[in-house]
N, C-alpha and C positions, 0 to 999 in steps of 0.2 A: 839155172837155178831159180826157184821161186819160193819165197817164204810167205806163209799165209797166217793171218791172225783174225779170228772171228770175234764179233761182239754183237750186242743187242739182244741176247737171249734174256729170258725172265719168266715171270708168272703172269698169265693173262687169263681172263675169263672166257669161257666158250662164247663164240661169236665175235670175239675181239680180233685185233690185228697186232702184228709185230713186224718190224723190219730188221733183218739181220744184215750186218755188214761184214765184209771180208777184205781186210787191207792186205795188199800184196806188195812185196818188194822183190826186186830182181828185174833184170832187163828183159826177161822172156814174157813178162805179163801180157803185153799187148798181142803177142802171138799165141797166147795160151787160151785154150777152151776152158771155161770155168764151170764147174759143176757143184751142185749141192746134194748132199746125202744126209741121211739121218739113221740113227740107231735107237730104236725104242726098247724099253725094258724087256728082256727076254727074247728079243728078235734080232734078226740079222740086219746088216747094213742094207739100207734101201735107197735106191735112186730117187731123188726129188725132181731135179731139173738141171739143165745145162744150157749154156749160152756160147755161141760161136765167138771167134776172135776176128781181128782184122785179116788174118791169114786163112783161117779155117771157118767156113760157113758163116761169114760176117752177117750179123744181124739175126741169125737163126736161133731158135730156141726149141728145146724138147722138154716135155714134162711127163711125170708119172700120171697115170689116169686119176690116182687118188687126190692129186692136188690141182689138176687142170682146171682153170677157171677161177681158182682161189689164190694161187701163188704166182708171182711174177719175178723173173730174174732180170736184172739190168746191170750195166757196168758203166763206170766213169773212168775212162782211160787216163784222163788228166789227173785224177786222184788215185789211180792205181787201186781202185776199189770196185768190188762187185757186191750187189745187194740181192737180198731175197725178201720181197714184200709178201707177207702172209696175211690173208684176210679170211674171215669166216672160220676161224680156228675151232677145232673140236678136240675132244680128249684123245682121239687117235693120232693127233699131231704131236703129242707129247713125246719128246725124244731129245737126244743130243744131236745137234746139227753141225755138220762139217762142210767146209768148202774145200774144193780140190781143184787142181789144175793139171792140164795135160797139153802137150804140144803135138797136135795131131787132129784127126777128124773128130767131129762132134759125136760123142758116144755116151751111152748110159751105164756101161759096165764099170764098176769101181776099180776093177783090176787094171784098167787102162790108164788110170790117173796116177801120175807120178808124185805129185806134191799134195800134202794134206795139212790143214790147220789142226789146232788142238781141240776144237769143238766148243760149242756153246749150248747150254741147256735151255730148252723151251718146255715149259710146263703149262698145260691148259687145264684149268679147273672147270668142272661142270656144275 
């Protein structure tokens, strides 16, 4: 079991940066692949990026093309926390951001993720 709580969302101007945090509890965290997804108004859930665990693709990351080069995922296993650093934000990044966890291979499909946080709102003003 993994419980996830996101924080760090808010309102930011276009071109600005935000860092989201996802605090995890549960013994499976270090084995869990961590993903970030987002849901924009009127759109379906979209993959943002994912980071491997000590067990699955350690140190590896995958990103959606729309955020590649602007967003970075990292994790601090000592703090049981995963981060999403978002730079050069634009209005299309406005969404509710969710972190998710899975124990298994590094993947981008939300259907493969077993555990989800409650989400945090990110709004980018132009």
